[in-house]
N, C-alpha and C positions, 0 to 999 in steps of 0.2 A: 504494500500500500504506500504510494507516494504521498508525502506530506510537505507542506511549507508553513513557515511561521511568519505572521504579519503583525509586527509590534514595534513601537518606537523605542522600547526599552531593551538594551542589550542583555540585562540580567534576566529578563523574561525569556529571551531566546535560550540562554544557557540552562535555565531550569527545565524548560520544555524538552530541549535536546537531551538532557540527562535522563529524563523520564522515558523518552522515546527509545533511547539506546537499550533499555531493559526489555523492549518488545521487539523480537527479531524480525517480525513481518513489516516493520515500518522502515521506510527509506526516505531520507530528506532530499528534496530537490532544490531547496533554496531558502534564504532568509530575506525578508523584506522589512524595511523600516518606515515605509509610508505607503499610501494607497497607490501612488503612481508606479513605484517599484513593483508592487503586487500585480497591477494590471499587465505590466510588461512580462513578468514571470508567467502568469497564467495564460498569456497568449502564446508562450513558447513551449510550455511543458504540460503534460497530462498530470493533473493533481487530483488525488482521491480524497484528501483530507486537508482542511485549512484550520490552523490555530489562529484565531483572529482577535486582536485587541480592538476596542471601540474608539477610545480617545487617542487620536493621532493628528499630526499637523495637517491643516488645510481641509482634508476630507476624513470622515470617520469610517470605521470599519463597516457600519451599517450602510453608509453611502456607497461603499464598494458593492455590497450585496445587492442593493437596489439597482445598480447599473448592469448587473449580470443577468442575462436571460435565464441561465441555469447555472448552478454551482454544485460543487462536490459537497461531501460531508463537512460541516462547519462546527467546530467547538469554540465558543467564545471564551476568551480569558480576559477578565476585567476586574478592576478594583471597585467598580461601581455597580451595586446591586440594583439600583433604580432603573437600569436599562434591561433587566432580565425579561420583563413582559414583552417588550418590543422585539427582543431577540427570538423568543419562542413564536411570536407572530410571523417572523421571517423564516420559520421552520429550521432553526439551527438544531444541531444534534444534542447539544448540551451547553450549559452556561456555568463556567467555573469562576468562582469568586476568588481573586487573589488575596492572600497567598493560599494555594491549595496543596494538599498532600498528594503523595503518589497513590494512595488508596483511592482518593477522590478522582484523580486522573484516570485510574484504572477503570472505575465505574463508568466514566464518560466513554472510554474506549470500548467497553463492553456494549454500550448503547449503539455505537457506530458499527461494531461487528454484528450485532443482532439485526440492525437495519439492513446491512448488506447481505447477510445470510437470508433474510426474508425476501428482499427484492430481487436478488440475483439468482436465486435457485430456479431452475427451469420447471421443476415439478416437486410436489411433496415427497415423491418416492426417491428423489435424488438429493434430498437436503442433507447437508453436513454442517451442523451448527457447532461452533466452538466459542469459548470465552477464556479470559485469563484470570487466574487466581494467584494471590500471594500466599505462600506457605513454605515453611522450612527455610526461611531467608532467601527464597527463590521465587521467580514468577513463572508459573506453569501454564501452558496452553492446554485447556481441557476440551477434548472432543466429546460431545454428549453421547455418541454411539459407543464410547468406551466406559461409560459410567454404569456401575452395577446398582448402587444405591447411595444415598446421602443420609448421614446421621448427625443430629444435633449433639454437641459435646460441650456442655457448659457454655462458656463464652465463645467457643470455637465450633467448627463443623468438620466432620470427617467425610471426605469424598472417597468412596471405595471404587476404584477403577479395576479393569480387567487384570492388570499386572501390578498395581501398587495402591497405596492408600495415602492421601494427602490431607493434612490438617491445616485448615485456613481460618483466619480471623474474620469470618463472615457469619451472619445469622442465616439459619436454614431458610427463612422466609425470603431473604435477599437472593439466595441461590435459586429458589423456586421460581422467581420472576424471570430468570435467565433460561429456564428449561422449556422446550417445546411441550405445550399442554397435552398434545396428542400422544406423546411418548413416555411421559412420566406421571406418577400417581402418588399422592400423599396418602399413606396408609396408617399413619400414626403421627401424633404431634411432633415426634422426634425423628421420623423416617420418611423419605421419599424414595420410591423405587423406579427403576427402568422397567416398563411393562414387558418388553420383549426379552428380559433376562430372567423372568420368573421360571423356576423349574417345577416347584411343587407348592400347592396351597394345602396346608394341613392344620385344621383347627383354627387357632388364632395366630398362626405364624406362616410366613412365606419363606421358602428356600430359594436363595439366589446364589449361584455358585456353590461355595461351601459354607455360606453364611445363612443364618436364620433371622428374619426380621419380624417383629411383632406386629399384629394388626390391632389398632386401637378401636375400641367399641364405637366411638362416634364416627369412625372412618370406614366402617364396613360397607356402608351404602356406596362409597366410591368404588370399592372393589367389585361389588355386584353390577354396578352400572357399566364398568369397563368390560367385564367378561360377558355380560348379557348382550353386548353390541357386536360380539364376534360371531 
């Protein structure tokens, strides 16, 4: 994914570049310090993602968006929260309020990835959804077709994959929002399962791989609804 940074503050470029270097699928194509530099770059390069400041000399970041007939994914990075509503009215992917952490940056990138996965897939049968999680002092790309199940673990969440398990500092509800609704099912307040990884349903538990997952009383109707539709 090609990206560029449009911001009149050099330190903002360094911070965003540092975050982007942790995500191997991102490739920088340029740095712009005003709207006129940005117009020149966007006319010469294919850009998939723009990190855009609002307050810049002569023309604002929003002025740039309004002059473009179509634009790539845009993540606004601004110190001014009062412009957030206008940003969302212009269909930006996310609005990051400076200073922002890597965790907040990662959530914005997951929104961009989720949008691209949704719009660029030719059909539901061919979909391959992925997102990034921070765990074990590393940033992991998680492909949803490799997930067995997810377990709430105190202030953390365990993500059980086909070949490994990752502990991340995310709420299970946050991860649930990233998962395709048709492929995953909440079966317990602490567990989400991949429907196509179920081996056996026995009483109040489900076998997935070599693991057993409990079925919560209030979630049994979810399970019935899933299998009655097959």
